[in-house]
Residue, then its C-alpha position, 0 to 999 in steps of 0.5 A: m500484523a501481516a499489513g504492518v509487517y508488509q508497510l517495513t518492507p524494502w519491497k514495499r519501499t520500492c513500489l511505493v517509489h515508483c507510485r509516488n513518482p508515476l512521472h518520473f517513471f512514465a519517462t524512464h520507461w516509455r515506449p512507443g506504440r500500444a504495445g509500449a504502453l500496455r508494457l508500461g501499464w502492465h509495469h505500473g500497475l504491478y508497483c501499485l498493485g504491490c505498493c497498495w496489496v495488504l491494504m487492500g487485503l485489509l477490506f475482509v477485515g473489516g468487512v468488504m462492504n464498509l465504506v467507512w473501512i474503505a474510505a479509512i484506507t482509500l484515506f490512507v494510502l492517499a496520504e502515502k502517496l501524495l503526502p511529504a510525510g508519507v512514507g514515514g507514516g506508512r511505517l509509524a502506521g504499520l507498527g500501529l498495525i502490528a501492536t494492532g494485531l498483538v494486541s487483537f491476539l493476545r486477546a483472544y487467547y490470554w484474556 
């Protein structure tokens, strides 16, 4: 459920905007030299981590070594970042994750 809620937050949308358009990010945050490159990579890496950290956490739910689970999350992240409908699809997936979590919770405690 946490992954679903996170998909709907403004922080996720902000991070996704930067990850969906890295050339614009690089052009606006470019600084010369090694220190500038390090700062640029660190800054962009934080946006990418902010975009996907909860989804990566789902690997612990499905199994860290489960290749099917890894491939499914990878394809979802790829679609969210590259497809024109990726942002809307991410929100829809967030609602699906919340619903799945609620059903699992109710099944565990009431059925």
